[in-house]
C-alpha positions in Angstrom: 3.1 37.3 5.2 1.0 37.2 8.5 -2.2 39.1 8.7 -2.7 40.2 12.3 -5.7 40.8 14.6 -6.5 44.5 15.4 -9.0 45.7 17.9 -12.1 47.0 16.1 -10.9 45.6 12.7 -12.3 42.2 11.5 -9.1 40.5 10.4 -8.1 36.9 10.9 -4.4 35.9 11.6 -3.3 33.3 9.1 -0.4 32.3 7.1 -0.1 33.2 3.4 1.7 30.6 1.3 3.6 32.8 -1.1 5.1 29.9 -2.9 1.8 28.5 -4.1 -0.2 31.7 -4.0 -2.8 30.5 -1.6 -3.6 30.5 2.1 -2.2 27.6 4.1 -1.2 26.3 7.4 2.4 26.2 6.3 4.7 28.9 5.1 6.1 28.7 1.6 9.7 28.3 2.6 8.9 25.4 4.9 8.9 24.9 8.7 10.3 21.9 10.7 8.2 18.9 9.9 6.9 20.2 6.7 8.5 20.6 3.3 6.4 22.2 0.5 5.7 20.0 -2.5 8.5 20.2 -5.0 6.5 18.4 -7.7 3.8 19.8 -10.0 0.4 18.9 -8.4 -1.3 18.9 -11.9 -0.9 15.9 -14.1 1.2 16.6 -17.2 -1.1 15.1 -19.9 -0.2 14.9 -23.6 -2.3 16.8 -26.2 -3.5 13.5 -27.6 -5.0 12.5 -24.2 -6.6 15.9 -23.7 -8.2 15.8 -27.2 -9.5 12.3 -26.6 -11.1 13.2 -23.3 -12.7 16.3 -24.9 -14.2 14.4 -27.8 -15.4 11.6 -25.5 -16.4 13.6 -22.5 -19.3 11.4 -21.6 -17.3 8.2 -21.7 -14.5 10.0 -19.8 -17.1 10.6 -17.0 -17.8 6.9 -17.0 -14.0 6.1 -16.8 -13.7 8.5 -13.8 -16.6 6.9 -12.1 -15.0 3.5 -12.3 -11.8 4.9 -11.0 -13.7 6.4 -8.1 -16.5 3.8 -7.3 -15.3 0.6 -9.0 -13.9 -0.9 -5.7 -17.4 -0.9 -4.4 -18.4 -3.6 -6.9 -15.2 -5.6 -6.6 -15.5 -9.4 -6.1 -13.4 -9.6 -3.0 -15.9 -11.8 -1.0 -15.3 -15.2 -2.4 -18.2 -16.8 -0.6 -20.5 -13.8 -1.0 -21.2 -13.8 2.7 -22.9 -10.4 3.0 -25.0 -10.8 -0.2 -24.3 -7.1 -1.0 -26.1 -5.2 -3.8 -23.5 -4.3 -6.3 -25.7 -2.1 -8.4 -23.7 1.0 -8.1 -25.7 3.8 -9.7 -22.6 5.8 -10.7 -21.4 2.9 -12.9 -24.5 2.8 -15.1 -24.1 3.8 -18.9 -27.5 5.7 -18.9 -26.3 8.0 -16.2 -23.9 9.5 -18.7 -26.2 9.4 -21.7 -24.5 6.4 -23.3 -26.0 3.2 -24.8 -24.1 -0.1 -25.1 -23.9 0.3 -28.8 -22.4 3.8 -28.9 -18.8 3.8 -30.2 -16.3 5.3 -27.8 -12.4 5.6 -27.8 -10.9 2.9 -25.6 -7.8 5.2 -25.6 -9.4 6.8 -22.6 -7.9 3.9 -20.7 -4.1 3.7 -20.5 -2.7 1.0 -22.4 -5.8 0.7 -24.8 -6.6 2.0 -28.1 -9.3 1.9 -30.9 -12.9 2.8 -31.3 -15.2 0.1 -29.8 -18.8 -0.1 -28.5 -19.4 1.3 -25.1 -20.1 -2.1 -23.6 -16.6 -3.2 -24.5 -15.3 -0.2 -22.5 -17.5 -1.3 -19.6 -16.1 -4.8 -19.9 -12.6 -3.6 -19.6 -13.4 -1.3 -16.7 -15.2 -4.1 -14.9 -12.1 -6.3 -15.4 -9.7 -3.7 -14.1 -11.6 -2.2 -11.2 -14.3 -4.7 -10.2 -12.4 -8.1 -10.2 -10.9 -10.0 -7.3 -8.3 -7.1 -6.9 -9.5 -3.6 -7.0 -8.1 -0.1 -6.3 -9.2 3.0 -4.5 -7.1 6.1 -5.1 -9.5 9.0 -5.8 -8.8 10.3 -2.3 -5.2 11.1 -3.2 -4.2 14.8 -2.7 -3.1 15.7 -6.2 -4.2 15.1 -9.7 -0.8 14.0 -10.7 -0.8 11.2 -8.1 -4.3 10.0 -9.3 -3.2 9.9 -12.9 0.1 8.1 -11.9 -1.9 5.3 -10.3 -4.4 5.1 -13.1 -1.8 4.7 -15.6 0.0 1.9 -13.9 -3.3 0.1 -13.0 -4.8 0.3 -16.5 -1.7 -0.4 -18.5 -1.3 -3.7 -16.7 2.4 -4.0 -17.7 3.5 -6.0 -14.7 3.8 -9.7 -15.5 5.3 -12.5 -13.4 7.8 -14.6 -15.1 8.1 -18.3 -14.8 11.2 -18.1 -12.6 9.4 -15.8 -10.2 6.3 -18.0 -10.3 8.5 -21.0 -9.2 10.0 -18.9 -6.4 6.4 -18.0 -5.2 5.4 -21.7 -5.3 8.4 -22.6 -3.3 7.6 -19.9 -0.6 4.0 -21.1 -0.3 4.9 -24.7 0.0 7.5 -24.0 2.6 5.3 -22.0 4.7 2.5 -24.6 4.5 4.9 -27.3 5.5 6.2 -25.2 8.4 2.6 -24.7 9.7 1.7 -28.4 9.3 4.9 -29.4 11.3 4.1 -26.9 14.1 0.4 -28.0 14.3 1.6 -31.7 14.7 4.5 -30.9 17.1 2.7 -28.3 19.2 -1.0 -28.8 18.9 -1.9 -27.0 22.0 0.3 -23.9 21.6 -1.1 -20.7 20.2 0.9 -20.3 17.1 -1.1 -17.7 15.0 0.1 -19.5 11.9 -0.1 -18.2 8.4 -2.8 -20.6 7.2 -5.1 -18.8 4.9 -2.7 -15.9 4.7 0.2 -17.6 2.9 0.3 -14.8 0.2 1.7 -12.6 3.0 5.1 -14.1 2.4 5.0 -13.4 -1.2 4.0 -9.8 -0.5 7.0 -9.4 1.8 9.5 -11.0 -0.6 8.3 -8.9 -3.5 8.4 -5.8 -1.3 12.0 -6.4 -0.3 13.0 -7.0 -4.0 11.2 -3.9 -5.2 12.8 -1.7 -2.4 16.3 -2.7 -3.2 15.8 -2.0 -6.8 14.3 1.4 -6.0 17.3 2.4 -3.8 15.4 2.1 -0.5 17.9 1.2 2.3 15.7 0.9 5.5 12.4 -0.7 6.2 10.7 -0.4 9.6 7.9 -3.0 10.2 5.1 -3.3 12.8 3.3 -6.6 12.5 0.5 -8.4 14.3 0.6 -12.1 15.2 -0.9 -13.8 12.2 1.9 -15.2 10.1 4.6 -13.4 12.0 6.5 -16.5 12.9 6.4 -17.7 9.3 7.9 -14.4 8.1 10.6 -14.6 10.9 11.8 -18.0 10.0 11.4 -17.8 6.3 12.8 -14.4 5.4 14.1 -12.7 8.4 16.8 -15.2 9.4 15.2 -16.2 12.7 16.5 -19.8 13.5 13.7 -22.2 13.9 15.4 -23.6 17.0 14.6 -20.2 18.6 10.9 -20.8 18.0 11.1 -24.3 19.3 12.8 -23.1 22.4 9.9 -20.7 23.2 7.1 -23.2 22.3 8.7 -25.7 24.7 8.1 -23.1 27.5 11.8 -22.1 27.9 12.9 -18.4 28.7 14.9 -16.4 26.3 17.2 -15.1 29.2 19.6 -17.0 31.4 18.1 -18.6 34.6 20.0 -16.0 36.9 18.7 -13.0 34.9 16.2 -10.8 36.7 13.9 -10.4 33.8 10.4 -11.2 32.4 10.0 -13.6 29.5 7.7 -13.1 26.6 5.8 -15.3 24.0 7.1 -16.4 20.7 4.7 -14.2 18.7 6.3 -11.1 20.3 9.8 -11.8 19.0 11.3 -9.3 16.6 14.2 -9.1 14.2 16.5 -6.6 12.8 18.5 -8.0 9.8 20.4 -7.0 6.7 18.9 -8.6 3.6 20.8 -8.7 0.3 19.0 -8.8 -2.9 20.9 -8.6 -6.3 24.1 -7.3 -4.6 22.1 -4.5 -2.8 21.4 -4.4 1.0 18.3 -3.3 2.8 18.0 -3.1 6.7 14.6 -4.4 7.9 13.7 -3.7 11.4 10.7 -5.4 13.0 9.6 -3.9 16.2 8.7 -5.8 19.3 4.9 -5.7 19.8 2.7 -6.2 22.8 -0.5 -8.2 22.9 -2.3 -4.9 22.2 -1.1 -5.3 18.7 -1.9 -1.8 17.2 0.2 -0.1 19.9 3.3 -0.9 17.8 2.0 1.1 14.8 2.7 4.6 16.0 6.0 3.5 17.4 7.0 2.2 13.9 5.9 5.6 12.4 8.0 7.4 15.0 11.0 5.2 14.3 10.6 5.8 10.5 10.3 9.5 11.0 13.5 9.7 13.1 15.3 7.7 10.5 14.1 10.2 7.9 15.2 13.1 9.9 18.6 11.6 10.3 18.9 11.0 6.6 17.5 14.4 5.8 14.7 13.3 3.6 10.9 13.3 3.7 8.7 16.2 4.7 11.3 18.2 6.6 12.4 21.7 5.9 15.9 22.7 7.0 15.8 26.2 5.5 
């Protein structure tokens, strides 16, 4: 319903979300550009987990603190350039009335079990949330989303098989060889190579594999210069001769064409990639030298694709 404004009556016009039973900017039945959540916003926890959290409430507060603040202590600066103080007060045992020898249930962490001293719990939390890779997900909107991330992070079920490790090694060696060749052949050309960011190629190859297995059919990508040529030639079917042509100062259009040429790092691609018999369409947008300008364009293109496919946060009721 809509509460309206009357002269002499102090009322505020606002929407009432009947579906969720609270006031909101959106109507419960949905409007164009917004579809109400169809999932339960509260995490569906088992009775066993609820009992453990109740019986170990102080230790649970410590776990929640690491999930929220652990990334602030993460070892992501390999050279310790900033010399930051990593004594985060929220991560101290004493703050929650715990001592290192107090026995707590490690089952508060997903994928763990057994009664152990509190310092063992801290050791596991430090390993998960304060290592060279960390996570920040406390800002997520719903409790269900936060629990979903915590379960997958703490369970640590993802492992890389030997075959995949060999594939990753091959990808890294190929991109290093490509960069060394370009630096030898074109030492004075700005290449924005992938040196120091070789893992970018592994990220994209893994992303493409995961998207096809999850049924995703389209990827829209906006990318800055660094490592872009490596990605184009290694995974997006861009012929190396096309890069050489540009590095040699040649135009991409015929001589009689009334057109302006561009640099190699502004090239794009739109290709069909097949993984395990499934196809995903990856579209990399052209980007200007003002690199971030491509980001809102990519979001708009993705949104229009969602609208065409009738998926995402759109209400057609």
